C-alpha positions as CSV (number, residue, x, y, z in Angstrom):
1,R,-48.7,-13.0,-60.6
2,I,-52.2,-13.0,-61.4
3,C,-53.0,-13.1,-65.2
4,S,-56.1,-12.7,-67.5
5,G,-56.1,-14.1,-70.6
6,Q,-59.2,-14.7,-73.3
7,V,-59.5,-17.3,-76.4
8,V,-62.2,-16.4,-78.5
9,L,-62.9,-19.7,-80.6
10,D,-65.8,-19.0,-82.9
11,L,-68.7,-16.1,-83.7
12,A,-70.9,-16.5,-80.9
13,G,-68.1,-16.6,-78.4
14,A,-66.6,-13.0,-79.7
15,V,-69.9,-11.8,-80.0
16,K,-70.7,-12.6,-76.1
17,E,-67.7,-11.5,-75.0
18,L,-68.1,-8.0,-76.8
19,V,-72.0,-8.2,-75.2
20,E,-70.3,-8.7,-71.8
21,N,-68.1,-6.1,-71.9
22,A,-71.1,-3.5,-72.7
23,L,-73.4,-4.8,-70.0
24,D,-70.5,-4.2,-67.5
25,A,-70.0,-0.8,-68.4
26,G,-73.6,0.1,-67.6
27,A,-75.2,0.0,-71.2
28,T,-78.6,-0.1,-71.5
29,N,-78.7,0.0,-75.6
30,I,-76.7,-2.2,-77.6
31,E,-76.4,-3.1,-81.0
32,V,-74.6,-6.1,-82.8
33,R,-73.9,-5.6,-86.8
34,L,-72.2,-8.2,-88.4
35,K,-70.9,-8.2,-92.2
36,D,-70.9,-11.2,-94.1
37,H,-72.3,-13.4,-91.3
38,G,-69.4,-11.8,-89.1
39,L,-66.6,-13.2,-91.4
40,D,-65.8,-9.4,-92.6
41,T,-67.0,-7.4,-89.8
42,I,-68.5,-8.0,-85.8
43,E,-69.5,-4.9,-84.5
44,V,-71.1,-3.9,-81.0
45,A,-72.0,-0.5,-80.2
46,D,-73.1,0.3,-76.9
47,N,-74.2,3.4,-74.5
48,G,-72.0,2.2,-71.7
49,S,-69.2,4.1,-70.0
50,G,-65.6,3.8,-71.7
51,V,-62.4,2.9,-70.1
52,A,-61.3,5.4,-67.4
53,P,-58.4,7.3,-68.3
54,E,-56.6,6.1,-65.2
55,N,-56.9,2.7,-66.8
56,H,-55.8,3.5,-70.6
57,Q,-52.3,2.6,-69.8
58,A,-53.2,-1.0,-69.2
59,L,-54.8,-1.5,-72.2
60,T,-51.8,-2.0,-73.7
61,V,-50.2,-4.3,-71.3
62,K,-50.3,-7.9,-72.1
63,Y,-52.4,-9.5,-69.2
64,A,-53.0,-6.8,-67.6
65,T,-56.1,-5.5,-65.7
66,S,-57.5,-3.1,-63.2
67,K,-59.7,-5.2,-61.3
68,I,-57.9,-7.8,-59.5
69,A,-55.2,-6.7,-57.3
70,T,-54.5,-9.9,-55.2
71,F,-55.7,-13.7,-55.6
72,D,-58.7,-12.9,-52.7
73,D,-60.3,-10.0,-55.6
74,L,-61.1,-13.2,-57.3
75,A,-64.3,-14.0,-54.5
76,S,-65.3,-10.4,-55.3
77,L,-65.8,-9.9,-58.3
78,G,-69.1,-8.7,-59.9
79,S,-68.9,-8.6,-63.7
80,F,-68.6,-10.5,-66.9
81,G,-65.6,-9.2,-67.9
82,F,-63.4,-6.4,-68.1
83,R,-64.5,-3.5,-70.4
84,G,-61.2,-3.1,-72.6
85,E,-59.1,-5.1,-71.0
86,A,-60.9,-8.7,-71.6
C-alpha cells in the first residue's frame, strides 16, 4: 500500500506546504496572511484551481492521494505536493 503523510514542524514549513499547493494548482497570485506572527492564523489565498469533484471523497481518507496509484508513478511526479491532499 502506498501512503502519503506530512508532518509540519514549524511556521515556515506550514507556509511552504500551502504555497507549494497553490503553485501546483496553477496559481498566478498568492497572498499569505499571518495573525499574531502565525500563532493565531495562517491564511494562504490564491487563484489556482481547486480539487476536482471526483477527488473530493479522497480528502477525508487518511493517507489517500489521487495522484499515485502504483509505485512506478513516483518516477513521474510533476508537482510539489497534492492540493487538498497534502
